[in-house]
N, C-alpha and C positions, 0 to 999 in steps of 0.2 A: 575583534578577530576578522581577519581578511577572508575573502571568498576562497582564496588559495588554501588557507589553513583549514577552512571548513571542508573543502573538497578533499584535502589530504587526510583529514580525520575520517571522513566518510569512506574513503578507499580503505584505510587501515581497519575501520570497523567492519567493512564488508569482508575483509580477509578472515575475520574471526566469526562472523555470523552473516549468512546470506540474506537474512531478513532485511538488512539495510538496502540491498539491491532491490528486493521486492517492493519495499516502501518507496524508494526513489522512482521506480517504474510506474507505480500507481500515481505518484505525484505528477509525473510527466503526462500520463494519459488524462488525468484530471484537467490539467492545463490545456491540453490539446482540445478536449471536448468543450471546455469553457470558452476557448477562443473561437471554435466553430460556431457555438451558439451566439456569441456576440456579433459575429459576422452576419449570420442569417437574420438576426433581430434588426439589423440596420437596413436590410434590403426591402424594397417595396415592390419591385417588378417580380411578377409571379414566377417566370422562368428562372431568374437569378435566385430567388428565394428557395425554389424547389431544389435547385442544384446544391445550394448551400445547406439546405435541410437534410438532403441525402448524406452529405458529408458528416453532418452532426449525428445522424442516426447510426452511421457506420462507427464513428468514434465513440458513441455511447455504448455500442455493442462490445467493442474492444475493452472499454473501461469496465463494463459489467463483468466480463469474463475475468478480467484481472482482479477485480474486487473479490471474486470467489477464490482466486489464488491467494490473495492477501489474507483473507480471514482463515484460510486453511493452512497457512504456512506456520511452521513451528520454529520459533527462535531457538538458538543453541547457546545463547549467553544471557546473563541477567541484563546487560545493557540492551540486548535485542528485545527482550521481553518489555522493558521500560519504553523503548522507542516505539515498538508496535502498539503497545497500550495507549501511549500518548497520541500516536498518529491516528489510530482508529477513533479515539475519543474526539479528535478535532475535525473529523470528516462531516460534510453535510450529507443529507439523506440521499441526494442523487449520486453520491460517490460510493455508496454502500450497495451490497447485493440487494436484489428485489425481494428475496426470500425473507419473510417476516421473522423467521427463526434463526437468522444468520448468527446472532449473538451467542446462541448455544454452541454452535460449532466453534466459534471464536474463543469462547471461555474455556471449552474443553481442551482446545489446542494450547492455550496459555497454561492451563493447569498441568497438562502433559509435559510441556516445555519446562516449567519450573521443577516438576518432579524429576525429569531427566537430568537437569542441571545440577540439582541437589544430589542425586545419586552419583553423578560423575564427580562431583566435589568430594563426596564421602569416599569414594574408591580411590581418588587421588591422594587423599590424606592417609587412607589405610595402607597405601602402597609405598608411602615414604619411609 
């Protein structure tokens, strides 16, 4: 599958469920933070290291804020539930919220999402 096909599929999926946008943004912020860390790790001069480290700290803060958004986001489709579950399951510790109980909020959100999707599907069938 080409990157254009993947991109087109991601856009189509985002039209149905905004969780795909939230996941993609988290993926981007993780990459930005990881890149900043790799730059500062190569620097030896104190002034350069300090400047690069400040950028890393800022990017980490933005990532941490979005990690909270990620785990509190509620998918609206089963495909979104699956994508979010797989994505969160693949994250490294530094990509997750600092709160040790984040998983409770995440699991409650998933349960609510599944319940809402199921209810919507039932109403859709009943209305036919």
